[in-house]
C-alpha positions, 0 to 999 in steps of 0.5 A: 439528572435523576434522583439518585444521581443528585443524591450521590452528589450531595452526600460528598459535600457535606464530609468535605465540609468536615461534617460528621454524618450520625453513626449508621446502624450497621456499624454495630453488625448485620441489622437483620440478624441483631433485629432478630435476636432483639425480637425474640428477646421481646417475645419472651421477656413478658413471661419474667418482667410485668408486661405492662411495664415492657409495654410502656417503654414499647410505646415510649421508644417509638415516641423517641424514634418518630422525634429522631426521625425529624431530628437526626434525620431531617435537622428539625428540633421539635418541641411540639410531638406532645401535642401528636401524642397527647391528641391522638391519645384523646382521640383513640380514648373518645373512639373507644369509650364513647363511640364504641368502636374496635381497636384497630379503628381507634388506633387508626383514628388516633394515627391519622389524627396525628399526621393531620396535626402535624399537616396543619403544624408543618404547614406553618412551622417549616417557613423557620428554621433553627431554633424558629422553628423550635419556638413556632412548634412549641407555641402551635403544641400550647395551643393544642394543649389549651383546645384539650383543656376546654374541649368537652370530648377530652374531659377537661381536667380530669381526661379520660379514665377508664377507657375500655379495651376494645376488641381487636378486630371485634374477636381479640379480647384486649382486657389481657396485659399480655394480649395488649403487650403483643399488640404494643410489640406489632405495633413498634415493630411495624413503626420502627419499620417505617422509619428505618425504610424511610430513613434507608431509602432516597426520600432518606438520603434526601433528607439528610443532604437537606439536613447537611447543606440545604441550599445546596439541595435546593440549588440541584433542585430539591423543594426542601421544604416538600421534603421537611414537610413529609418528613414531619408529617411522617413523624407526627403520624408514628408519635400519634401511633404511640399515643394511641398505643399509650391509651391501650395499655394504661386505658388513659388520656390526661393533659400530662400526654399534651403538656410541653413537658412531654415534649421535653421527655423525648427529646431527653430520651432521644439525645440520651440514646442517641441522635440519628441512630436507630437503636439510640431512641431505644435506649433513651427511653428505656433508661428514662423510663425504667428510671421513672418506675424505679424512683416514681416512690420518691416523687420530685427526686426522680425528675433530680436524678434524670437531669443528672443523668443527662447532664451526665451523658451530655458531658461524657457520650456526646453523640449519645450512649449508643453514638459514642459506642458505634463510634469507638466500635469505628475506631477500634475497626480502623486501627485494626 
């Protein structure tokens, strides 16, 4: 039996069992049209809004999209994504500051670190499911945190400060905030394209089938652990890419990037926007980062407001903001 026929045969019992799949991106219209509109808006926006602010949103949107690939389409809840984000930031910062590598080599080194760390953690974590998987990723992430706290190249509690923005390919000046923004935009688009192609490929269809009914996937001959490990590594690499980009934006890598709170923050972004949607993590990251920046002057009140927004959205939009909008549009189309 071919992979495509097996994938088709597995897609039917999931809906028959009453488990509704996540809303599809196409429910809001032509994906390519909306992508083109969004890209044009992002190209124009830094001329009217502080580019570093938008770059931060794009960086964390990529981080949330990487996490959503794992939870929304593979059904694996990870509380350890801060390890990939933070350690990649440290490696990129070290490469730029101490080794004097160019920007693209530093980012590649950070991304490779995230992928390698994801492979090592994934080999241990995928042996369990559900809450046990989440707790294993959290424990491994805390181990990475203490390594970062003690390792000489991370700067300990001080972190890596004043990381220089090395030229891109040795020729493009990265000291300009506008150039850093457009580099971040290019990385964001590349990462989002990788997520989209992964989800809408035969590999992605198998992932969804494993999420819906893993025993059936195994009975059809799929190596579920191998597929989950591949998804884990891809997600970790994209999280590492986001962490490396963050260093280019803020010229800083600190323990905040690798603490467990960062893992909780990316969970909040994905859930708020809509798990299992392409646009959801972007919306969630935009809301959370905007709230953090607007409420930065009031200190701890910012956390309280974030919690209140999260509770309200969970109660009012159980599918997330984008998920609920997609659901309403689908119902309206069905009635019409």
